[in-house]
Structure formats: C-alpha cells, structure tokens
KOLNU-717699 format. One line per 2 residues: their letters; for each residue x negated, y, z negated of N, C-alpha, C. Coordinates in Angstrom, 1 decimal. Layout:
<sites>
A> X Y Z X Y Z X Y Z; ...
</sites>
This chain:
<sites>
MT> -27.4 33.6 -103.5 -26.8 33.3 -104.7 -25.5 32.5 -104.5; -25.4 31.4 -105.3 -24.3 30.5 -105.1 -23.4 30.7 -106.4
TT> -22.1 30.9 -106.1 -21.2 31.0 -107.2 -20.4 29.7 -107.3; -20.1 29.3 -108.4 -19.3 28.1 -108.6 -18.0 28.5 -109.2
SS> -17.0 28.0 -108.6 -15.7 28.3 -109.2 -15.3 27.2 -110.1; -14.9 27.6 -111.3 -14.5 26.5 -112.3 -12.9 26.5 -112.3
RS> -12.5 25.3 -111.9 -11.0 25.1 -111.9 -10.7 24.1 -113.1; -9.6 24.3 -113.6 -9.2 23.5 -114.7 -8.7 22.1 -114.1
TD> -9.3 21.1 -114.5 -8.9 19.8 -114.0 -7.9 19.1 -115.1; -7.6 19.9 -116.1 -6.7 19.4 -117.1 -5.2 19.7 -116.7
AT> -4.8 19.2 -115.6 -3.5 19.4 -115.2 -2.5 18.7 -116.0; -1.5 19.3 -116.5 -0.6 18.7 -117.4 0.6 18.3 -116.5
TT> 0.9 17.0 -116.5 2.0 16.5 -115.7 3.1 16.2 -116.6; 4.3 16.7 -116.3 5.5 16.4 -117.1 6.5 15.8 -116.2
TS> 7.1 14.8 -116.7 8.1 14.2 -116.0 9.4 14.4 -116.8; 10.4 14.9 -116.2 11.7 15.1 -116.8 12.6 14.1 -116.4
QR> 13.0 13.3 -117.3 14.0 12.2 -117.0 15.4 12.8 -117.3; 16.2 12.8 -116.2 17.5 13.4 -116.3 18.4 12.3 -116.8
KN> 19.0 12.6 -117.9 19.9 11.6 -118.5 21.4 12.1 -118.1; 22.1 11.1 -117.7 23.5 11.5 -117.5 24.3 11.6 -118.8
PP> 25.1 12.6 -118.9 25.8 12.8 -120.1 26.7 11.6 -120.3; 27.0 11.2 -121.5 27.9 10.0 -121.8 29.3 10.3 -121.2
MC> 29.8 9.3 -120.6 31.2 9.5 -120.1 32.2 9.5 -121.2; 31.9 8.8 -122.3 32.9 8.6 -123.4 32.8 9.8 -124.3
QH> 33.9 10.5 -124.4 34.1 11.6 -125.3 35.0 11.3 -126.5; 35.3 10.0 -126.7 36.2 9.6 -127.7 35.6 9.6 -129.1
QP> 36.4 9.8 -130.1 36.0 9.7 -131.5 36.8 8.7 -132.2; 36.4 7.6 -132.7 35.0 7.2 -132.6 34.7 6.7 -131.2
PC> 33.4 6.8 -130.8 33.0 6.5 -129.4 33.2 5.0 -129.1; 33.5 4.8 -127.8 33.7 3.4 -127.3 32.4 2.6 -127.4
PT> 32.5 1.3 -127.4 31.3 0.4 -127.4 30.3 0.8 -126.2; 29.1 0.7 -126.4 28.1 1.0 -125.3 28.1 -0.2 -124.3
AE> 27.5 0.0 -123.2 27.4 -1.0 -122.2 26.5 -2.2 -122.6; 25.7 -2.0 -123.6 24.8 -3.0 -124.2 25.5 -3.8 -125.3
SA> 26.6 -3.3 -125.7 27.3 -4.0 -126.8 28.0 -5.3 -126.4; 28.2 -6.2 -127.2 28.9 -7.4 -126.9 30.4 -7.2 -126.6
DR> 30.9 -6.1 -127.2 32.3 -5.8 -127.0 32.6 -4.7 -126.0; 31.6 -4.6 -125.0 31.6 -3.5 -124.0 33.0 -3.4 -123.3
EA> 33.7 -4.5 -123.1 34.9 -4.5 -122.4 36.1 -3.8 -123.1; 35.9 -3.4 -124.4 36.9 -2.7 -125.1 36.9 -1.2 -124.9
AS> 35.9 -0.7 -124.1 35.9 0.7 -123.8 37.1 1.1 -123.0; 37.4 2.4 -123.0 38.6 3.0 -122.3 38.3 3.0 -120.8
LV> 39.5 2.9 -120.1 39.4 3.0 -118.7 39.2 4.5 -118.2; 38.4 4.6 -117.2 38.2 5.9 -116.6 38.9 5.9 -115.2
AH> 38.7 4.8 -114.5 39.4 4.6 -113.2 39.8 3.2 -113.1; 40.9 2.9 -112.5 41.5 1.6 -112.3 42.0 1.5 -110.9
HP> 41.5 0.5 -110.2 41.8 0.2 -108.8 42.2 -1.2 -108.6; 43.4 -1.6 -109.0 43.7 -3.1 -108.9 43.8 -3.5 -107.5
EQ> 44.1 -2.6 -106.6 44.2 -3.0 -105.2 42.8 -3.4 -104.6; 41.7 -2.9 -105.3 40.4 -3.2 -104.9 39.8 -4.2 -105.8
GW> 40.4 -4.5 -107.0 39.9 -5.5 -107.9 38.9 -5.1 -108.9; 38.8 -3.8 -109.2 37.8 -3.2 -110.2 38.3 -2.1 -111.0
SL> 37.7 -1.9 -112.1 38.0 -0.8 -113.0 36.6 -0.3 -113.5; 36.6 1.0 -113.8 35.4 1.7 -114.4 35.7 2.0 -115.8
LC> 34.9 1.6 -116.7 35.1 1.9 -118.2 34.3 3.1 -118.5; 34.6 3.8 -119.6 33.9 5.0 -120.0 32.5 4.8 -120.4
NG> 32.1 3.6 -120.6 30.7 3.3 -121.0 29.9 3.0 -119.7; 30.5 3.2 -118.5 29.8 3.0 -117.3 29.8 1.6 -116.7
VL> 30.5 0.7 -117.3 30.6 -0.7 -116.9 31.7 -0.8 -115.8; 31.3 -1.4 -114.7 32.3 -1.8 -113.7 32.9 -3.2 -114.0
LF> 34.1 -3.2 -114.2 34.8 -4.6 -114.6 35.5 -5.0 -113.5; 35.3 -6.3 -113.0 36.0 -6.8 -111.8 37.1 -7.7 -112.3
ED> 38.1 -7.9 -111.4 39.3 -8.7 -111.8 39.0 -10.1 -112.1; 37.9 -10.6 -111.5 37.5 -12.0 -111.8 36.7 -12.1 -113.1
TG> 36.7 -11.1 -113.9 36.0 -10.9 -115.2 34.5 -10.8 -115.1; 33.9 -10.6 -113.9 32.6 -10.3 -113.7 32.3 -8.8 -114.0
EL> 31.1 -8.4 -114.3 30.8 -7.1 -114.7 29.5 -6.6 -114.0; 29.4 -5.3 -113.8 28.2 -4.7 -113.4 27.9 -3.6 -114.4
LP> 26.7 -3.7 -115.0 26.3 -2.8 -116.1 25.7 -1.6 -115.4; 25.6 -0.4 -116.1 25.0 0.7 -115.5 23.5 0.6 -115.2
NG> 22.8 -0.3 -115.9 21.4 -0.6 -115.5 21.2 -1.5 -114.4; 22.3 -2.0 -113.7 22.2 -2.8 -112.6 22.4 -4.3 -113.0
EI> 22.4 -4.7 -114.2 22.5 -6.0 -114.6 23.9 -6.6 -114.2; 23.9 -7.8 -113.8 25.2 -8.4 -113.4 25.6 -9.5 -114.4
IA> 26.8 -9.4 -114.9 27.4 -10.4 -115.8 28.3 -11.3 -115.0; 28.0 -12.5 -115.0 28.8 -13.5 -114.2 30.2 -13.5 -114.7
PH> 31.2 -13.9 -113.9 32.6 -14.0 -114.3 32.7 -15.0 -115.5; 33.5 -14.7 -116.4 33.6 -15.5 -117.6 35.1 -15.7 -118.0
RP> 35.8 -16.2 -117.0 37.3 -16.5 -117.2 37.4 -17.6 -118.3; 38.4 -17.5 -119.1 38.7 -18.6 -120.0 39.1 -19.8 -119.3
LG> 38.9 -21.0 -119.8 39.3 -22.2 -119.2 40.8 -22.4 -119.3; 41.4 -22.9 -118.2 42.8 -23.2 -118.3 43.1 -24.3 -119.3
TS> 44.3 -24.5 -119.7 44.6 -25.5 -120.7 44.4 -26.9 -120.2; 44.4 -27.1 -118.9 44.1 -28.4 -118.4 42.6 -28.8 -118.5
QV> 41.7 -27.7 -118.6 40.3 -28.0 -118.7 39.7 -27.9 -120.1; 40.6 -27.6 -121.1 40.1 -27.6 -122.4 40.0 -28.9 -123.0
MT> 38.9 -29.2 -123.6 38.7 -30.5 -124.3 39.0 -30.3 -125.8; 39.6 -31.3 -126.4 39.8 -31.3 -127.8 39.0 -32.4 -128.5
AA> 38.6 -32.2 -129.7 37.9 -33.2 -130.4 38.8 -34.3 -130.9; 38.4 -35.6 -130.8 39.3 -36.7 -131.2 39.3 -37.0 -132.6
</sites>
C-alpha cells in the first residue's frame, strides 16, 4: 500500500519592509527629501571641518552645495553665479 503525503504548496511569503522612523519630529514637519525646498530642513549634524551637514530629512548637504539624498540620488553642486558671471539684459 502506498501512502501519499499531501503538503500544502500554498506557501504564503511575506516580506516586511522595515521603514526607518522619520528623523524630523518638528511641528510643522520639515520639507521631505523629495521636496524642492529640502535644504530648509533643520540640521541634525554639522561638520564644517569635513564639509558636510546632515539634515533631519536625511539629506547630506555638502559645502559645495552638492547633495546626497536618502535614496542615493546625487544632486550636483548648484552654487550661485558670482557677480562677474551674471549676465544682464541690454
């Protein structure tokens, strides 16, 4: 006599994505890293000797005005032009 074992092949897979709690506990909250005004967020850490600051929205702000967003996106430096490089309309 042959017995067959029935196993459930309906395995449920769950993936738990761990989300980091937001660093910003301010009210009203600071702009998110995706916002155009992300640089207005409050400082969490400031290291001028190393040339960078961490904002409460997770953005690393560099002294050359470059940025590293929490998702790994790089924002190129965007220093304002000096007065000698500004063109005026005639």
